Backbone as a printed PyTorch tensor [residue, N CA C, xyz], in Angstrom:
tensor([[[ 14.9200,  30.7780, -18.2170],
         [ 14.3820,  29.2250, -17.9960],
         [ 13.4260,  29.6790, -19.2980]],

        [[ 13.2410,  28.5530, -19.9700],
         [ 12.2800,  28.3890, -21.2480],
         [ 10.9990,  28.2620, -20.3730]],

        [[ 10.1240,  28.6130, -21.4040],
         [  8.4020,  28.3510, -20.8880],
         [  8.1530,  27.1850, -21.1010]],

        [[  7.5420,  26.1940, -20.2130],
         [  7.1610,  25.2480, -19.7680],
         [  5.8820,  24.6020, -20.8270]],

        [[  5.9100,  23.7690, -21.1710],
         [  4.7400,  23.4940, -22.0220],
         [  3.9280,  22.2830, -20.4530]],

        [[  2.7670,  22.8420, -20.2240],
         [  2.1260,  22.1810, -19.1100],
         [  1.8130,  20.5720, -19.6600]],

        [[  1.9530,  19.7650, -18.4470],
         [  1.6500,  18.2390, -19.0000],
         [  0.3370,  17.5540, -17.6990]],

        [[  0.1240,  18.8570, -16.9490],
         [ -0.5310,  18.4760, -16.2830],
         [ -1.9840,  17.5340, -16.6500]],

        [[ -1.9240,  16.4440, -16.0460],
         [ -3.3730,  15.4250, -16.3480],
         [ -2.8280,  14.5210, -17.4610]],

        [[ -1.7480,  14.2350, -17.7060],
         [ -0.8360,  13.3900, -18.4650],
         [ -0.2960,  12.4150, -17.8040]],

        [[ -0.2730,  11.4620, -18.2090],
         [  0.6380,  10.1800, -17.9800],
         [  2.3400,  10.2570, -17.9620]],

        [[  3.0610,   9.6730, -17.0470],
         [  4.5480,   9.5800, -17.3400],
         [  4.3540,   7.7440, -17.0280]],

        [[  5.1130,   7.5910, -17.8320],
         [  5.3630,   6.0870, -17.8540],
         [  6.6620,   5.6680, -17.9200]],

        [[  7.4270,   5.0680, -16.7170],
         [  8.4420,   4.7710, -17.0570],
         [  8.9670,   4.1860, -17.8890]],

        [[ 10.2260,   4.4980, -18.3680],
         [ 10.6330,   3.6600, -19.7170],
         [ 11.2440,   2.1640, -18.9330]],

        [[ 11.7000,   1.6000, -19.7970],
         [ 12.0710,   0.0320, -19.3050],
         [ 13.6670,   0.6290, -18.4560]],

        [[ 14.5170,   1.2220, -19.0820],
         [ 15.4450,   1.3770, -18.7170],
         [ 16.0840,   2.4110, -17.6440]],

        [[ 14.7430,   3.3940, -16.8510],
         [ 14.7330,   3.7380, -16.0350],
         [ 15.4790,   3.2410, -14.6540]],

        [[ 16.3130,   3.7020, -14.3700],
         [ 17.2490,   2.7210, -13.2330],
         [ 16.7830,   3.5130, -11.8220]],

        [[ 16.2830,   4.5250, -11.4000],
         [ 15.4760,   4.5620,  -9.9470],
         [ 14.6620,   3.5850,  -9.9250]],

        [[ 15.0630,   2.6020,  -8.8390],
         [ 13.7490,   1.6300,  -8.0970],
         [ 12.6780,   2.2060,  -7.4610]],

        [[ 12.4420,   3.7610,  -7.3970],
         [ 11.1150,   4.2220,  -7.0590],
         [ 10.0880,   4.0740,  -8.0470]],

        [[ 10.6990,   4.5070,  -8.9290],
         [  9.7920,   4.4190, -10.6190],
         [ 10.2150,   3.4300, -11.5700]],

        [[ 10.3360,   1.8900, -10.9340],
         [ 10.4760,   0.9900, -11.5880],
         [  9.1330,   0.5760, -12.1930]],

        [[  9.1780,   0.7010, -13.7220],
         [  7.7480,   0.3780, -13.9500],
         [  6.0390,   1.0590, -13.1530]],

        [[  6.5170,   2.4390, -13.5080],
         [  5.5010,   3.3570, -12.4630],
         [  5.1090,   3.9800, -13.3920]],

        [[  3.9080,   4.0370, -13.1260],
         [  2.9550,   4.8190, -13.9740],
         [  2.5540,   6.2500, -13.5580]],

        [[  3.0610,   7.5180, -13.5710],
         [  2.5860,   8.4000, -12.7940],
         [  1.2660,   9.5680, -13.4170]],

        [[  0.6040,   9.7160, -12.5110],
         [ -0.3260,  10.7560, -12.9060],
         [  0.2800,  12.1650, -12.8160]],

        [[  0.5190,  12.8110, -13.6040],
         [  0.8350,  14.3320, -13.1610],
         [ -0.1570,  15.2270, -12.5450]],

        [[  0.0620,  15.9250, -11.4970],
         [ -1.3120,  16.6500, -10.8410],
         [ -0.8370,  18.1660, -11.2700]],

        [[  0.4750,  18.6470, -11.1280],
         [  0.7060,  19.7480, -11.4920],
         [  2.0270,  19.6490, -12.2610]],

        [[  2.0810,  20.7340, -13.2500],
         [  3.4100,  20.9480, -14.1110],
         [  3.5590,  22.0660, -14.4410]],

        [[  4.2600,  22.8260, -13.8740],
         [  4.5040,  23.9070, -14.7100],
         [  6.4600,  24.5900, -14.6550]],

        [[  6.7750,  26.0710, -14.6220],
         [  8.1310,  25.8170, -14.8770],
         [  8.5420,  26.4680, -12.9670]],

        [[  7.4790,  26.0100, -12.0370],
         [  8.4700,  25.7330, -10.7750],
         [  8.6320,  24.5470, -10.4080]],

        [[  8.0270,  23.1530, -11.1960],
         [  8.5570,  22.0670, -11.0280],
         [  7.0120,  21.1310, -11.1100]],

        [[  7.2260,  20.0350, -10.8320],
         [  5.6610,  18.8370, -11.2830],
         [  5.5340,  18.2620,  -9.8750]],

        [[  4.4280,  17.6620, -10.0610],
         [  4.1050,  17.0310,  -8.9920],
         [  2.8300,  15.7930,  -9.3220]],

        [[  3.3440,  14.6060,  -8.9880],
         [  2.2880,  13.6470,  -9.1290],
         [  1.8540,  12.5680,  -8.5000]],

        [[  1.1050,  11.5360,  -8.8280],
         [  1.0530,  10.3250,  -7.9700],
         [  1.6750,   8.7510,  -8.6980]],

        [[  1.9150,   7.9820,  -8.2260],
         [  2.0540,   6.8170,  -8.6540],
         [  0.9750,   5.8770,  -8.8870]],

        [[  0.4230,   5.6740,  -9.7490],
         [ -1.0510,   4.7790,  -9.6900],
         [ -1.2280,   3.3450,  -9.8020]],

        [[  0.3240,   2.9330,  -9.7330],
         [  0.4730,   1.3400,  -9.4480],
         [  1.1060,   0.7590,  -8.4590]],

        [[  1.2160,   1.3460,  -7.4380],
         [  2.0170,   0.9280,  -6.1730],
         [  0.8770,   0.5200,  -4.8780]],

        [[  0.2470,  -0.6180,  -4.9680],
         [ -0.8440,  -0.1230,  -4.0220],
         [ -0.1630,  -1.1460,  -2.6890]],

        [[ -0.4080,  -0.6540,  -1.4470],
         [  0.2850,  -0.8630,  -0.3550],
         [ -0.2460,  -2.1700,   0.5910]],

        [[ -0.2680,  -2.3930,   1.5930],
         [ -1.1090,  -3.8380,   2.1480],
         [ -1.5870,  -2.9120,   3.4710]],

        [[ -1.7470,  -1.0920,   3.3830],
         [ -2.3710,  -1.0640,   4.2250],
         [ -3.6550,  -0.2510,   3.8260]],

        [[ -4.7120,  -0.6120,   4.5840],
         [ -6.0560,  -0.6310,   4.3530],
         [ -6.7430,   0.9930,   4.6130]],

        [[ -7.1800,   1.7850,   3.7570],
         [ -7.4470,   2.9050,   3.9440],
         [ -7.9260,   3.0450,   5.1700]],

        [[ -8.9780,   2.3380,   5.7150],
         [-10.2330,   2.2130,   6.7700],
         [ -8.7970,   2.6390,   8.1990]],

        [[ -7.6530,   1.9920,   8.0760],
         [ -7.0010,   2.1230,   8.9080],
         [ -5.9940,   3.3590,   9.2770]],

        [[ -6.1700,   4.3490,   8.3320],
         [ -5.5960,   5.5520,   8.3480],
         [ -6.9530,   6.7090,   7.9850]],

        [[ -7.7650,   6.5520,   7.2260],
         [ -8.7390,   7.8640,   7.1140],
         [-10.3770,   7.1320,   6.7970]],

        [[-10.4820,   6.6560,   8.2580],
         [-11.5220,   5.7900,   8.4510],
         [-12.9890,   6.3510,   7.7220]],

        [[-13.0530,   7.4210,   7.4060],
         [-14.1640,   8.2930,   7.2030],
         [-14.0670,   7.9400,   5.8270]],

        [[-13.1520,   8.2110,   5.2020],
         [-13.2540,   7.9430,   3.9380],
         [-13.0570,   6.5270,   3.1150]],

        [[-13.0720,   5.6670,   3.8630],
         [-12.8830,   3.7470,   3.5600],
         [-14.1810,   3.7580,   2.9120]],

        [[-15.2690,   3.7000,   3.2940],
         [-16.2730,   3.5040,   2.7270],
         [-16.6570,   3.9840,   0.6050]],

        [[-15.4850,   5.2670,   0.8930],
         [-15.8480,   5.8210,  -0.8650],
         [-14.6320,   5.6760,  -1.6950]],

        [[-13.7710,   4.7970,  -0.7430],
         [-12.7380,   4.4760,  -1.7980],
         [-12.9220,   3.3400,  -2.5070]],

        [[-12.0280,   3.4770,  -4.0070],
         [-12.5960,   2.2290,  -4.5910],
         [-11.5020,   0.9660,  -4.6570]],

        [[-11.9200,   0.2020,  -5.1170],
         [-11.2200,  -1.5230,  -5.2110],
         [ -9.9610,  -1.4980,  -5.6940]],

        [[ -9.0070,  -1.8010,  -5.1580],
         [ -8.8160,  -2.5080,  -3.9150],
         [ -8.7840,  -1.6210,  -3.0240]],

        [[ -9.6080,  -1.5610,  -1.5330],
         [ -9.6980,  -0.4250,  -0.6240],
         [ -8.0210,   0.0540,   0.2570]],

        [[ -7.2030,  -0.2030,  -0.3490],
         [ -5.9370,  -0.0520,  -0.1420],
         [ -5.5290,   1.1670,  -0.2350]],

        [[ -4.5350,   2.2720,   0.6310],
         [ -3.6850,   3.3160,   0.4680],
         [ -2.6800,   2.8900,  -0.8720]],

        [[ -2.1570,   3.7370,  -1.5530],
         [ -1.1400,   3.8030,  -2.4500],
         [ -0.1790,   4.8410,  -2.0870]],

        [[  0.8820,   3.8710,  -2.4490],
         [  2.3460,   4.3890,  -2.4620],
         [  2.4720,   5.6950,  -3.8080]],

        [[  1.9400,   7.2400,  -3.4720],
         [  1.9920,   7.9250,  -4.7580],
         [  3.4930,   8.4340,  -5.1260]],

        [[  4.5310,   8.0310,  -4.1780],
         [  5.8130,   8.4700,  -4.4110],
         [  6.6320,   8.3720,  -3.2950]],

        [[  7.8650,   8.9940,  -3.5970],
         [  9.1770,   8.8060,  -2.3830],
         [  8.8750,  10.0460,  -1.4400]],

        [[  8.4240,  11.2830,  -1.9960],
         [  8.1830,  12.0540,  -1.0560],
         [  7.0050,  12.2780,  -0.1540]],

        [[  7.0690,  13.1240,   0.8610],
         [  5.9950,  13.0380,   2.0210],
         [  5.4630,  11.7340,   2.2460]],

        [[  5.8860,  10.8900,   2.6960],
         [  5.1720,   9.4940,   2.8870],
         [  4.1640,   9.5960,   3.9410]],

        [[  4.3330,  10.6520,   5.0270],
         [  3.2990,  10.5180,   5.9150],
         [  2.2150,  11.7290,   5.6610]],

        [[  2.0670,  11.9370,   4.5660],
         [  0.9170,  12.5660,   4.0510],
         [  0.1760,  11.9020,   3.0510]],

        [[ -1.2900,  12.5170,   2.8580],
         [ -2.0620,  11.7670,   2.0120],
         [ -2.8600,  12.4470,   0.7780]],

        [[ -2.8650,  12.1630,  -0.0300],
         [ -3.7650,  12.9830,  -1.1480],
         [ -4.8000,  12.1180,  -1.6540]],

        [[ -5.9190,  12.6490,  -1.8380],
         [ -7.0150,  12.0470,  -2.6180],
         [ -7.1160,  12.1950,  -4.3640]],

        [[ -7.4000,  11.2360,  -4.7500],
         [ -7.4950,  11.6600,  -6.2890],
         [ -8.6960,  10.9160,  -6.4600]],

        [[ -9.7660,  11.7560,  -7.1200],
         [-11.0560,  11.1410,  -7.4450],
         [-11.6000,  11.8050,  -9.0140]],

        [[-12.5160,  10.6160,  -9.4820],
         [-13.0480,  11.3560, -10.4550],
         [-14.4190,  11.5540, -10.5490]],

        [[-14.8760,  12.7640, -11.0210],
         [-16.2670,  13.3330, -10.9680],
         [-16.7170,  12.9940, -12.2860]],

        [[-17.5790,  12.3690, -12.4810],
         [-18.5370,  12.5790, -13.8750],
         [-18.9300,  14.3780, -14.0740]],

        [[-19.1340,  14.6030, -15.3180],
         [-20.0170,  15.9930, -15.1870],
         [-19.0440,  17.1760, -14.9820]],

        [[-19.8460,  18.3860, -15.6870],
         [-18.8590,  19.5020, -15.6210],
         [-18.3740,  20.4010, -14.2090]],

        [[-19.5760,  19.9930, -13.1890],
         [-19.7370,  20.5470, -11.9970],
         [-19.0690,  19.7380, -10.8070]],

        [[-17.9590,  20.3540, -10.3030],
         [-17.4670,  19.1270,  -8.6340],
         [-18.2170,  19.8020,  -7.6350]],

        [[-18.3990,  18.8770,  -6.6290],
         [-18.7400,  19.2040,  -5.3410],
         [-17.8210,  20.3620,  -4.5440]],

        [[-18.3990,  20.6720,  -3.1590],
         [-17.1040,  21.0760,  -2.4090],
         [-16.3920,  20.2790,  -2.0440]],

        [[-15.1570,  20.8130,  -2.1390],
         [-14.0450,  19.5420,  -1.3800],
         [-13.1540,  18.9860,  -2.6080]],

        [[-13.5530,  19.2540,  -3.6580],
         [-12.9970,  18.7520,  -4.7480],
         [-12.5190,  19.7540,  -5.5170]],

        [[-11.0210,  19.7650,  -6.1200],
         [-10.3640,  20.9660,  -7.3520],
         [-10.0750,  20.1090,  -8.5810]],

        [[-10.7970,  20.4020,  -9.2280],
         [-10.3120,  19.5600, -10.7950],
         [ -9.1090,  19.9280, -11.1170]],

        [[ -7.9820,  19.0330, -11.6610],
         [ -6.6620,  19.2420, -12.2690],
         [ -6.9470,  18.9140, -13.6300]],

        [[ -7.8520,  17.9800, -14.0640],
         [ -7.5900,  17.9730, -15.9020],
         [ -8.9610,  17.0280, -15.9770]],

        [[ -9.6150,  17.3560, -16.9950],
         [-10.9010,  16.5170, -17.2460],
         [-11.9740,  16.1090, -16.1380]],

        [[-11.8630,  15.1480, -15.6850],
         [-13.1180,  14.7530, -14.7890],
         [-12.0560,  14.1350, -13.8080]],

        [[-10.8900,  14.5360, -13.6500],
         [-10.0010,  13.7460, -12.0420],
         [ -9.9430,  15.4290, -11.8490]],

        [[ -9.6830,  15.1980, -10.2030],
         [ -9.3800,  16.2810,  -9.0270],
         [ -8.8500,  15.5720,  -7.9380]],

        [[ -8.3950,  16.5460,  -7.1040],
         [ -8.0540,  16.3380,  -5.9160],
         [ -9.3440,  16.7240,  -4.8980]],

        [[ -9.1790,  15.9370,  -4.0820],
         [ -9.9630,  15.7310,  -2.8630],
         [ -9.5920,  16.7700,  -1.6110]],

        [[-10.2270,  17.6350,  -1.1500],
         [ -9.8150,  17.6160,   0.1600],
         [-10.0930,  16.4800,   1.2890]],

        [[ -8.9070,  16.3550,   1.9130],
         [ -9.4790,  14.8380,   2.7130],
         [ -9.6340,  15.4120,   4.0560]],

        [[ -9.9210,  16.8200,   4.5200],
         [-10.1540,  17.5850,   5.5590],
         [-11.6490,  17.8960,   5.5290]],

        [[-12.0690,  17.5730,   4.4570],
         [-13.8370,  18.2790,   4.1250],
         [-14.4360,  16.9450,   4.9910]],

        [[-15.4710,  16.9560,   5.0850],
         [-16.1190,  15.6020,   5.3920],
         [-16.7360,  14.9750,   4.4480]],

        [[-16.4750,  13.6430,   4.4240],
         [-16.8200,  12.9680,   3.2800],
         [-17.9370,  12.9260,   2.3960]],

        [[-19.3680,  13.3090,   3.3870],
         [-20.6930,  13.3530,   2.8880],
         [-21.0330,  14.3700,   1.5420]],

        [[-19.7330,  15.4000,   1.7890],
         [-20.0340,  16.5590,   0.8160],
         [-19.7600,  16.0340,  -0.6850]],

        [[-18.8060,  14.8220,  -0.7130],
         [-18.7830,  14.3260,  -1.8750],
         [-19.3170,  12.9450,  -2.2840]],

        [[-19.8290,  11.8960,  -0.8280],
         [-20.2510,  10.8530,  -1.1170],
         [-20.6640,  10.6540,  -2.7390]],

        [[-21.8640,  11.6360,  -2.6020],
         [-23.1290,  10.9860,  -4.2700],
         [-22.5150,  11.5340,  -5.7160]],

        [[-21.4780,  12.0640,  -5.4570],
         [-20.7010,  12.6810,  -6.7590],
         [-19.3000,  11.8580,  -7.2550]],

        [[-18.6540,  11.5170,  -6.2810],
         [-17.4140,  10.6300,  -6.5810],
         [-17.8130,   9.2490,  -7.3380]],

        [[-17.0710,   9.3860,  -8.5210],
         [-17.2110,   8.0830,  -9.8450],
         [-16.1200,   6.9070,  -8.7360]],

        [[-14.9670,   7.7200,  -8.3680],
         [-13.9630,   6.6430,  -7.6590],
         [-12.8870,   7.4850,  -7.0930]],

        [[-12.3800,   7.0160,  -6.4180],
         [-11.4370,   8.0300,  -5.1240],
         [-10.2830,   6.9870,  -5.0180]],

        [[ -9.3140,   7.5260,  -4.8180],
         [ -7.9140,   6.7670,  -4.2830],
         [ -6.9460,   7.5760,  -3.3350]],

        [[ -6.6530,   7.2930,  -2.3690],
         [ -6.0230,   7.4150,  -1.2840],
         [ -4.4310,   7.4120,  -1.6790]],

        [[ -3.3300,   8.5610,  -1.3080],
         [ -2.2220,   8.0060,  -1.8740],
         [ -1.3340,   8.3200,  -0.8650]],

        [[ -0.2310,   7.9150,  -0.0230],
         [  0.5200,   7.8380,   0.6230],
         [  1.5800,   8.6040,  -0.1450]],

        [[  1.9230,   9.6790,   0.2760],
         [  3.3860,  10.3650,  -0.3320],
         [  2.8700,  11.0750,  -1.9050]],

        [[  3.9160,  11.3490,  -2.4830],
         [  3.8550,  11.8460,  -4.0830],
         [  5.2230,  12.0370,  -4.9000]],

        [[  5.2830,  11.7870,  -5.9570],
         [  6.4990,  12.3290,  -6.8470],
         [  6.2080,  13.6770,  -7.1080]],

        [[  7.8510,  14.2850,  -6.9950],
         [  8.1540,  15.2440,  -7.1540],
         [  9.3060,  15.9530,  -7.8400]],

        [[  9.3280,  16.7220,  -8.7830],
         [ 10.5780,  17.1250,  -9.3810],
         [ 10.6840,  18.8720,  -9.2890]],

        [[ 11.9110,  19.1810,  -9.3380],
         [ 11.7570,  20.7060,  -9.1480],
         [ 12.0230,  21.2460, -10.3370]],

        [[ 12.2270,  22.6330, -10.5570],
         [ 12.1460,  23.1510, -11.9710],
         [ 12.9970,  22.6690, -12.9730]],

        [[ 12.6280,  22.5690, -13.9750],
         [ 13.7140,  21.6630, -14.9570],
         [ 14.1640,  20.2450, -14.9370]],

        [[ 13.9770,  19.9570, -13.4970],
         [ 14.1350,  18.1620, -13.5460],
         [ 13.6800,  17.1910, -14.3980]],

        [[ 12.0280,  17.6080, -14.3160],
         [ 11.7490,  16.3760, -15.4540],
         [ 12.0000,  16.8330, -16.5570]],

        [[ 12.0520,  17.7730, -17.1050],
         [ 12.1710,  18.0250, -18.6200],
         [ 13.5930,  17.4470, -18.8180]],

        [[ 14.8630,  17.4040, -17.8470],
         [ 15.5740,  16.8820, -18.3870],
         [ 15.9770,  15.0740, -18.2770]],

        [[ 14.7850,  14.7580, -17.1460],
         [ 14.4450,  13.2300, -17.1890],
         [ 13.7720,  13.2600, -18.6680]],

        [[ 13.1480,  13.9460, -19.3360],
         [ 12.1980,  13.3310, -20.3210],
         [ 13.3940,  13.4440, -22.0770]],

        [[ 14.0280,  14.4490, -21.4210],
         [ 15.0000,  14.4840, -22.9240],
         [ 15.7270,  12.9980, -22.6430]],

        [[ 16.1360,  12.4610, -21.5090],
         [ 17.3470,  11.7310, -21.0890],
         [ 16.2880,  10.1590, -21.3240]],

        [[ 14.9440,  10.3740, -21.4410],
         [ 14.0970,   8.9780, -22.2300],
         [ 13.8540,   8.3930, -20.8200]],

        [[ 13.9340,   8.5740, -19.9660],
         [ 13.4190,   8.0460, -18.8930],
         [ 11.6270,   7.6970, -18.5070]],

        [[ 11.1190,   8.5540, -19.1580],
         [  9.7280,   8.5190, -19.3030],
         [  9.0460,   8.4650, -20.7530]],

        [[  8.0440,   8.1300, -20.8380],
         [  7.0790,   8.3470, -21.9060],
         [  5.9140,   9.1660, -21.4300]],

        [[  5.4760,  10.1100, -22.2110],
         [  4.4100,  10.8490, -21.7880],
         [  3.3250,  10.1820, -22.4900]],

        [[  2.2560,   9.9220, -21.9810],
         [  1.0240,   9.4590, -22.7790],
         [ -0.0010,  10.4410, -22.0890]],

        [[ -1.6180,  10.0090, -22.9510],
         [ -2.6430,  11.2280, -22.4970],
         [ -3.1990,   9.8630, -21.4040]],

        [[ -3.9320,  10.4980, -20.4130],
         [ -4.4150,   9.5110, -19.1540],
         [ -5.7580,   9.8140, -19.6520]],

        [[ -6.1090,   8.5280, -19.2210],
         [ -7.7450,   8.3420, -19.2410],
         [ -8.4440,   8.0440, -17.6830]],

        [[ -9.5350,   8.5780, -17.9690],
         [-10.2290,   8.5390, -15.9750],
         [-10.2430,   7.1320, -15.1990]],

        [[-10.2240,   6.2430, -16.2130],
         [-10.1420,   4.7060, -15.6570],
         [ -8.9420,   4.2860, -15.1090]],

        [[ -7.5760,   5.4130, -15.4160],
         [ -6.4570,   5.1500, -14.9770],
         [ -6.3140,   5.1300, -13.4850]],

        [[ -6.9960,   6.2140, -12.8810],
         [ -6.9570,   6.5960, -11.2420],
         [ -7.2370,   5.4990, -10.6490]],

        [[ -8.4060,   4.5530, -11.2350],
         [ -8.9100,   3.5920, -10.1920],
         [ -8.8060,   2.2790, -10.8110]],

        [[ -7.9960,   1.9430, -11.4460],
         [ -7.6500,   0.7980, -12.2420],
         [ -8.2470,  -0.6390, -10.9620]],

        [[ -8.7090,  -1.1030, -11.4670],
         [ -9.0000,  -2.6490, -10.7760],
         [ -7.5730,  -3.4210, -10.6440]],

        [[ -7.1170,  -3.3280, -11.7690],
         [ -5.7120,  -4.1700, -11.6320],
         [ -4.6490,  -3.2550, -11.9210]],

        [[ -3.9380,  -2.8610, -10.4090],
         [ -3.0000,  -1.6940, -10.4810],
         [ -1.3670,  -2.3080, -10.7220]],

        [[ -1.6090,  -3.6760, -10.8630],
         [  0.0190,  -4.0800, -10.8280],
         [ -0.2050,  -4.5090, -12.6100]],

        [[ -1.2190,  -4.3960, -13.1380],
         [ -0.7490,  -4.4730, -14.7990],
         [ -1.0520,  -3.1230, -15.3360]],

        [[ -1.2150,  -2.0910, -14.7540],
         [ -1.0900,  -0.6150, -15.3930],
         [ -0.2200,  -0.4820, -16.1140]],

        [[  0.9890,  -0.5300, -15.9630],
         [  2.1670,  -0.1820, -16.8590],
         [  2.1000,  -0.8780, -18.0980]],

        [[  1.3860,  -2.1820, -18.1750],
         [  1.6500,  -2.8740, -19.5040],
         [  0.5170,  -2.3760, -20.1640]],

        [[ -0.7360,  -1.8820, -19.4010],
         [ -1.9560,  -1.7520, -20.4500],
         [ -1.9260,  -0.5680, -20.9740]],

        [[ -1.2710,   0.7000, -20.1310],
         [ -1.2090,   1.7270, -20.6440],
         [ -0.5110,   1.8460, -21.6460]],

        [[  0.4230,   1.0960, -22.0210],
         [  1.6800,   1.1090, -23.1830],
         [  1.0510,   0.2860, -24.2130]],

        [[  0.2590,  -0.8810, -23.8010],
         [ -0.3030,  -1.4350, -24.5310],
         [ -1.5220,  -0.7560, -25.4390]],

        [[ -2.2200,   0.3440, -25.1250],
         [ -2.9000,   0.8580, -26.0290],
         [ -2.8130,   2.4480, -26.4980]],

        [[ -1.5870,   2.4250, -26.5890],
         [ -0.5900,   3.1320, -27.4210],
         [ -1.0670,   3.1930, -28.9870]],

        [[ -1.0720,   4.1910, -29.8640],
         [ -1.4680,   3.7030, -31.1090],
         [  0.3730,   4.1600, -32.0790]],

        [[  1.2130,   3.8600, -31.5080],
         [  2.3650,   3.6160, -32.0330],
         [  3.2800,   2.9020, -31.4680]],

        [[  4.9790,   3.1140, -31.7750],
         [  5.7340,   2.1290, -31.4570],
         [  6.1680,   1.8090, -29.5440]],

        [[  5.2160,   2.5960, -28.7330],
         [  5.4910,   2.5720, -27.4160],
         [  4.7040,   1.3480, -27.0570]],

        [[  3.4160,   0.9990, -28.0280],
         [  2.9090,  -0.1390, -28.0160],
         [  3.6580,  -1.5200, -27.5230]],

        [[  5.1610,  -1.5700, -28.4350],
         [  5.7580,  -2.8540, -28.1570],
         [  6.3720,  -2.8390, -26.9020]],

        [[  6.6490,  -1.5920, -26.4430],
         [  7.3610,  -1.6420, -24.7640],
         [  6.3040,  -2.7950, -23.7220]],

        [[  5.4070,  -2.7040, -24.0950],
         [  4.1210,  -3.5510, -23.2560],
         [  4.5860,  -4.8660, -23.0060]],

        [[  5.6050,  -5.5390, -24.0590],
         [  5.9510,  -6.6630, -24.0830],
         [  7.1900,  -7.2130, -22.9320]],

        [[  7.9690,  -6.2040, -22.9990],
         [  9.2890,  -5.9480, -22.5810],
         [  9.2600,  -6.7390, -21.4990]],

        [[ 10.2600,  -7.9280, -20.9700],
         [ 10.2200,  -8.5380, -19.9200],
         [ 10.3230,  -7.9190, -18.9700]],

        [[ 10.0170,  -8.4870, -17.5520],
         [ 10.5970,  -8.0900, -16.4830],
         [ 12.1660,  -7.8380, -16.1960]],

        [[ 12.7280,  -8.9250, -16.8050],
         [ 14.2260,  -9.0450, -16.4900],
         [ 14.6200,  -9.3920, -18.2830]],

        [[ 15.0740,  -8.3280, -18.6240],
         [ 15.5630,  -8.9380, -20.1190],
         [ 16.6440,  -9.7040, -20.4930]],

        [[ 17.2540, -10.2140, -18.8360],
         [ 18.6050, -11.1860, -19.4380],
         [ 18.2270, -12.2550, -19.3360]],

        [[ 16.9470, -12.7530, -18.7150],
         [ 16.7060, -14.0970, -19.0200],
         [ 15.6290, -14.1760, -20.1400]],

        [[ 15.8500, -13.4570, -20.8760],
         [ 15.3830, -13.8920, -22.4060],
         [ 16.3280, -14.5490, -23.0980]]])
C-alpha cells in the first residue's frame, strides 16, 4: 500500500454528484486519517434529539442548537463529543485532533472541561472508511478536500454549512456553492 498523506483536521465536502444519500451535501470533519482508514463526523446533520435527553450532564456545555447531530451512518448508538478549545493547552478529558479542535471524553465529568470549552457538539455515530476506501472516493471526485476552520464545528447555521464552506474557497470550488438542490428544475 502506498503511504497516505494525512487529511486529519480537514473537511470533506460532498460533490453535488455524490450519489450516496447518507452524504448528500455533507460536510465531514476528518478526525483521523491514516493508512488504516478514516473516521469523521458530519457537521451539518442536526437531529431533533435534544442533548439533554441523552447526555443531561453535558447539555449546558453544548452549543446552539442544543441538539445531537448525526455524525454519520456508522454506530448510531454511540456518541462522540467534538469541542474547540482555544489556546495551547487542553484540559483533562479532551484530546487535540487538529489545531483547536479535539475529542471530548464524554465519560469524564463535564466540570473538568466546562471553563475551557469554546464550543461543544455531540454526534451520534460517525462516518468511516476502510484502508484506501476514501482515497478511491477522492480519486472518483466524490469529495472536495478543504481546510477546516474552528467555527465549522459550531456553525450556528449547520443547514447552510455546505454552501458557506464552498463559498469561502478561493478557487473554482466557490462556484459549486450556487449548485441547485435539484438541477433538473434549472
